N, C-alpha and C positions, 0 to 999 in steps of 0.2 A: 495522411494519404487520403484519397477518395475511397468511399465506401463502394465496394464491388469491384475495386481495381486489383484484380488478382495478380497482374504483373508487377504493379508497386509493391504489394505485399510480398511477393516473391523476392524481389530485389532487396527491399528492407531486410527480409530475413537472411538472405545471402551476406549482406553487409554486416549484420550483427554476428552471425556464424563465423565470419571471417576475421573478427577481432579476437584477440586473446581473451580468456575467461577471466573474470576478476578474482582475486585472492578469496580465501575462505572468511577471513574477518570482514571484508567489504559486503560480502554476501550476507552473512549473519547480521551485520548492522543495518542492511537494507530491509530485512524481513521482520526485525525485532519489534517494531510497532505494530505488526499483525499477529504477535503471539497471544495466546489465550490469556496469559496474566495482564499483558498491557491492555488488552481490549477489554478485560473484566474491570480493571481499575478505570478505565476511561468511562465505561458505563456507569459505575459506582458514582464517580464523581458528578457526572451528568445528572443521575437521578437526585443525588444530594442537592444539587444546585436547583433543580425544578422543585423539590419538595420545600426547600427553604424559601423560594419565592413564592410559591403557593400558599405557605403558612403567613407571608406578610399580606397577602391580600384578603 
């Protein structure tokens, strides 16, 4: 939707709110990648790979 189009935003929000809520497992699965432990593991993996690459050069 275009930036600043409050009508389009309102219509999109109404459309989403008119749908049934997802079940709790679907919601849990959707947010799992953003959990602190997942983020921490991804950060450590990234730092480890960067360190390994730096040591090769």
